[in-house]
PLY file of the C-alpha trace (Angstrom):
ply
format ascii 1.0
element vertex 154
property float x
property float y
property float z
element edge 153
property int vertex1
property int vertex2
end_header
132.20 -92.63 -10.86
135.28 -94.24 -13.31
135.99 -91.08 -16.04
138.26 -93.16 -17.92
135.08 -95.76 -18.76
133.87 -92.93 -20.78
136.27 -91.23 -22.87
133.90 -88.18 -23.52
133.04 -87.43 -20.21
136.83 -86.15 -19.80
136.12 -83.81 -21.91
133.57 -81.74 -20.00
134.47 -78.69 -18.17
132.41 -77.02 -16.00
133.10 -73.58 -15.12
131.64 -70.49 -13.71
131.95 -67.03 -15.21
130.06 -63.87 -16.14
130.80 -63.56 -19.61
130.89 -64.95 -22.81
133.62 -65.96 -24.22
135.80 -68.90 -26.57
138.91 -70.10 -26.15
141.06 -73.58 -26.92
141.58 -75.66 -24.29
143.47 -79.19 -25.29
142.67 -79.18 -28.67
139.30 -78.12 -28.51
137.24 -75.37 -28.70
135.39 -74.06 -26.19
132.56 -71.44 -25.89
131.34 -70.42 -22.64
128.05 -68.74 -22.10
126.60 -67.61 -19.08
123.19 -69.00 -18.92
121.58 -68.28 -15.34
119.01 -71.35 -14.21
116.15 -70.31 -11.90
113.35 -72.40 -10.56
110.19 -71.20 -10.75
107.59 -73.52 -8.96
108.48 -76.95 -10.65
110.56 -75.71 -13.93
113.99 -74.48 -13.87
114.23 -71.43 -16.43
117.23 -70.70 -18.97
117.61 -66.87 -18.94
120.36 -65.72 -21.72
122.66 -63.27 -20.97
122.14 -59.40 -21.47
123.82 -58.17 -24.90
123.19 -54.78 -25.46
124.88 -54.79 -28.82
122.95 -57.95 -29.81
119.71 -56.24 -28.80
120.61 -53.16 -30.73
120.77 -54.98 -33.66
118.06 -57.38 -33.25
119.44 -60.40 -33.44
119.02 -62.22 -29.82
117.10 -65.01 -30.54
116.14 -65.67 -26.73
114.30 -69.23 -27.88
117.14 -70.21 -29.80
119.35 -69.88 -27.16
117.29 -71.39 -24.75
116.59 -74.17 -26.84
120.57 -74.75 -27.52
120.79 -74.67 -23.86
118.71 -77.40 -23.18
120.46 -78.89 -26.25
124.13 -78.81 -25.01
122.44 -80.05 -21.23
120.88 -83.02 -22.17
123.66 -83.86 -24.07
125.31 -83.56 -20.82
122.95 -86.07 -19.29
123.17 -88.28 -22.19
127.59 -88.08 -22.12
127.37 -88.54 -17.95
125.43 -91.69 -18.67
122.20 -90.35 -16.44
120.07 -91.64 -19.25
121.50 -94.76 -21.61
119.81 -93.42 -24.61
117.91 -90.18 -26.00
114.43 -92.14 -25.76
115.23 -92.75 -22.35
115.95 -89.29 -21.57
112.77 -87.87 -23.33
110.82 -90.32 -21.61
112.01 -89.07 -18.30
111.38 -85.80 -19.60
107.54 -86.48 -20.66
108.33 -85.67 -24.22
107.99 -86.77 -27.83
111.17 -88.77 -28.38
111.61 -87.32 -32.09
111.46 -83.76 -30.53
114.34 -84.60 -28.18
116.24 -85.98 -30.86
115.62 -82.65 -33.12
117.08 -80.53 -30.13
120.13 -82.66 -29.22
121.16 -82.67 -33.05
121.28 -78.32 -32.38
124.56 -79.68 -30.48
126.28 -80.92 -34.26
126.36 -77.06 -35.19
129.69 -75.91 -35.77
131.19 -73.67 -32.82
131.13 -70.71 -34.35
127.60 -70.58 -35.48
126.44 -71.93 -32.02
128.69 -68.26 -30.53
126.70 -66.69 -33.31
123.55 -67.20 -32.13
124.27 -66.20 -28.50
125.78 -63.28 -29.32
122.76 -62.01 -31.76
125.01 -62.65 -34.61
123.54 -64.88 -36.47
121.73 -64.14 -40.50
118.09 -62.48 -39.90
116.47 -65.92 -41.90
118.16 -68.13 -39.47
115.92 -68.88 -36.62
114.30 -72.01 -33.97
112.03 -72.86 -36.73
114.40 -73.31 -39.55
116.98 -75.04 -37.64
114.38 -77.46 -36.78
111.71 -77.50 -39.46
114.73 -78.93 -42.06
113.19 -81.59 -44.37
116.72 -82.64 -44.73
119.19 -83.09 -41.65
122.32 -80.42 -41.32
125.29 -82.07 -42.64
128.20 -82.77 -40.57
130.32 -80.40 -42.66
130.80 -77.58 -40.82
131.96 -75.54 -43.97
129.03 -77.01 -45.44
126.60 -75.70 -42.46
127.84 -72.42 -42.94
126.87 -72.31 -46.74
123.34 -73.85 -45.81
122.38 -71.44 -42.77
123.84 -68.15 -44.74
126.65 -67.74 -42.85
129.36 -65.35 -44.68
132.59 -67.49 -46.04
135.44 -67.30 -43.60
0 1
1 2
2 3
3 4
4 5
5 6
6 7
7 8
8 9
9 10
10 11
11 12
12 13
13 14
14 15
15 16
16 17
17 18
18 19
19 20
20 21
21 22
22 23
23 24
24 25
25 26
26 27
27 28
28 29
29 30
30 31
31 32
32 33
33 34
34 35
35 36
36 37
37 38
38 39
39 40
40 41
41 42
42 43
43 44
44 45
45 46
46 47
47 48
48 49
49 50
50 51
51 52
52 53
53 54
54 55
55 56
56 57
57 58
58 59
59 60
60 61
61 62
62 63
63 64
64 65
65 66
66 67
67 68
68 69
69 70
70 71
71 72
72 73
73 74
74 75
75 76
76 77
77 78
78 79
79 80
80 81
81 82
82 83
83 84
84 85
85 86
86 87
87 88
88 89
89 90
90 91
91 92
92 93
93 94
94 95
95 96
96 97
97 98
98 99
99 100
100 101
101 102
102 103
103 104
104 105
105 106
106 107
107 108
108 109
109 110
110 111
111 112
112 113
113 114
114 115
115 116
116 117
117 118
118 119
119 120
120 121
121 122
122 123
123 124
124 125
125 126
126 127
127 128
128 129
129 130
130 131
131 132
132 133
133 134
134 135
135 136
136 137
137 138
138 139
139 140
140 141
141 142
142 143
143 144
144 145
145 146
146 147
147 148
148 149
149 150
150 151
151 152
152 153
C-alpha cells in the first residue's frame, strides 16, 4: 500500500512497550498505553494496564479506558482506509452509526486529557457517561475542553 497517498497514515507508529509513557515525536505528542488485547470466543477484550497509584486514588475508569482504546483503534481503521466512513465502520461492526460517531469523537480530546484518563488522574465528575452524554459537542480548543471537563488550568 502506498503510504504517500494518505498523509495521516505516515503519522501512525505502532510500538510494543510495557509501560505508559508520553513523548514528542516529529512535533507531535505521542502517548503510549500498553493495552492488552485478548480473544474470548469471538470477541476481543481490551485490558488496561494495572496501576497501583490510580487504584489507590479510585480514579481508574476501566469502561472509559476501554472506550478510548476502541476509539483510537477505529480511527486507525479509518485512517488506514480499511473503512471509508464511520458509517461503513459501524455497519461492519454491527453498531449504531450515531454511537460509533460518539466514540470516535473521543479521539479529539486533548492528549493530556487522554493521558490523565488512562492514568486515573481525571476529575471525579468525568466519566464515560459525562463524555458521551453531552448535549453540545466538545470544543476543538484543548484549553476550552480542559475548562469544561474540570481540569485545572495548566
